C-alpha positions as CSV (number, residue, x, y, z in Angstrom):
1,X,-40.7,48.1,28.3
2,X,-40.2,44.6,27.0
3,X,-37.2,42.9,25.4
4,X,-38.7,43.2,21.9
5,X,-39.0,46.9,22.2
6,X,-35.5,47.3,23.6
7,X,-34.2,45.1,20.7
8,X,-36.0,47.2,18.1
9,X,-34.7,50.4,19.7
10,X,-31.2,49.0,19.6
11,X,-31.7,48.0,15.9
12,X,-32.9,51.5,15.1
13,X,-29.7,52.9,16.7
14,X,-27.6,50.6,14.6
15,X,-29.6,51.5,11.5
16,X,-29.0,55.2,12.2
17,X,-25.3,54.5,12.6
18,X,-25.3,52.6,9.3
19,X,-27.1,55.5,7.6
20,X,-24.6,58.0,9.0
21,X,-21.7,55.9,7.7
22,X,-23.3,55.5,4.3
23,X,-23.9,59.3,4.1
24,X,-20.3,59.9,5.1
25,X,-19.1,57.5,2.4
26,X,-21.3,59.2,-0.1
27,X,-19.9,62.6,0.8
28,X,-16.3,61.3,0.5
29,X,-17.1,59.6,-2.9
30,X,-18.7,62.8,-4.2
31,X,-15.7,64.8,-3.1
32,X,-13.4,62.4,-5.0
33,X,-15.7,62.6,-8.1
34,X,-15.6,66.4,-7.9
35,X,-11.8,66.4,-7.7
36,X,-11.6,64.0,-10.7
37,X,-14.0,66.3,-12.7
38,X,-11.8,69.3,-11.8
39,X,-8.7,67.4,-12.9
40,X,-10.2,66.4,-16.3
41,X,-11.3,70.0,-16.8
42,X,-7.9,71.3,-15.9
43,X,-6.2,68.9,-18.4
44,X,-8.6,69.9,-21.1
45,X,-8.0,73.6,-20.5
46,X,-4.3,73.0,-20.5
47,X,-4.5,71.1,-23.9
48,X,-6.6,73.9,-25.3
49,X,-4.1,76.5,-24.2
50,X,-1.3,74.6,-25.7
51,X,-3.2,74.4,-29.0
52,X,-3.8,78.2,-28.9
53,X,-0.2,79.0,-28.1
54,X,1.1,76.8,-31.0
55,X,3.0,78.9,-33.5
56,X,4.0,78.0,-37.0
57,X,7.6,77.3,-36.3
58,X,8.8,73.7,-37.0
59,X,10.3,73.3,-33.6
60,X,7.1,74.3,-31.9
61,X,5.0,72.0,-34.1
62,X,7.4,69.1,-33.4
63,X,7.3,69.8,-29.6
64,X,3.5,69.9,-29.8
65,X,3.4,66.6,-31.8
66,X,5.6,65.0,-29.1
67,X,3.6,66.4,-26.2
68,X,0.1,65.8,-27.6
69,X,0.0,61.9,-27.3
70,X,1.4,62.2,-23.7
71,X,-1.2,64.8,-22.8
72,X,-4.0,62.7,-24.4
73,X,-2.9,59.6,-22.5
74,X,-2.9,61.6,-19.2
75,X,-6.4,62.9,-20.1
76,X,-7.6,59.4,-20.9
77,X,-6.4,58.2,-17.5
78,X,-8.1,61.1,-15.8
79,X,-11.3,60.4,-17.6
80,X,-11.1,56.8,-16.5
81,X,-10.5,57.9,-12.9
82,X,-13.6,60.2,-13.2
83,X,-15.7,57.4,-14.5
84,X,-14.5,55.1,-11.7
85,X,-15.2,57.9,-9.1
86,X,-18.7,58.3,-10.6
87,X,-19.4,54.6,-10.2
88,X,-18.2,54.7,-6.6
89,X,-20.5,57.7,-6.0
90,X,-23.5,55.9,-7.5
91,X,-22.8,52.9,-5.4
92,X,-22.4,55.0,-2.3
93,X,-25.8,56.7,-3.1
94,X,-27.4,53.2,-3.4
95,X,-26.0,52.3,0.0
96,X,-27.6,55.5,1.4
97,X,-30.9,54.6,-0.1
98,X,-30.6,51.0,1.3
99,X,-29.6,52.2,4.7
100,X,-32.5,54.7,4.8
101,X,-35.0,52.0,3.8
102,X,-33.6,49.6,6.5
103,X,-34.0,52.4,9.1
104,X,-37.5,53.2,8.1
105,X,-38.4,49.5,8.2
106,X,-37.1,49.2,11.7
107,X,-38.9,52.3,12.8
108,X,-42.2,50.9,11.4
109,X,-41.6,47.6,13.3
110,X,-41.1,49.6,16.5
111,X,-44.3,51.6,15.9
112,X,-46.3,48.4,15.3
113,X,-44.8,46.8,18.4
114,X,-45.7,49.9,20.4
115,X,-49.2,49.8,19.1
116,X,-49.6,46.1,19.9
117,X,-48.3,46.7,23.4
118,X,-50.7,49.7,23.9
119,X,-53.6,47.5,22.7
120,X,-52.6,44.7,25.1
121,X,-52.2,47.2,28.0
122,X,-55.7,48.6,27.2
123,X,-57.1,45.1,27.2
124,X,-55.5,44.3,30.5
125,X,-56.9,47.6,32.0
126,X,-60.3,46.9,30.6
127,X,-60.2,43.3,32.0
128,X,-59.2,44.7,35.4
129,X,-62.0,47.2,35.3
130,X,-64.5,44.6,34.3
131,X,-63.3,42.3,37.1
132,X,-63.5,45.1,39.7
133,X,-66.9,46.1,38.4
134,X,-68.1,42.4,38.7
135,X,-66.7,42.2,42.3
136,X,-68.4,45.4,43.3
137,X,-71.7,44.3,41.8
138,X,-71.6,41.0,43.5
139,X,-70.6,42.7,46.8
140,X,-73.5,45.1,46.4
141,X,-75.9,42.3,45.6
142,X,-74.7,40.4,48.6
143,X,-75.4,43.3,50.9
144,X,-78.9,43.4,49.5
145,X,-81.8,45.6,50.7
């Protein structure tokens, strides 16, 4: 095996490691996004429950009026965190696609190099056979009848 093949095999190992790392990051990013989605849903459910539990007493209405802006602010921050987590997930997904393409390109290069080496080995074998055949023919002709 020549140095070029060894280098391509090393490159493929590195590309596989890159792909594994990209997939790991995507998995983590998706888990973070899921957690952010669950938090947004929890906050929305909590706000809905507070609205449903609101009674007509002035104290309850006043407490709700004081609580609502704080809850909306918390929900807005959670929605922003969800948006940010979604962007990170998309970016991680793009890295996976890029890493996969880089691995496939390296594998194709290796295949082409292996094909070229096989062709060259076949040529050498054929040349050796031709040379041997020519030697045998000339030896046979020298022996004559």
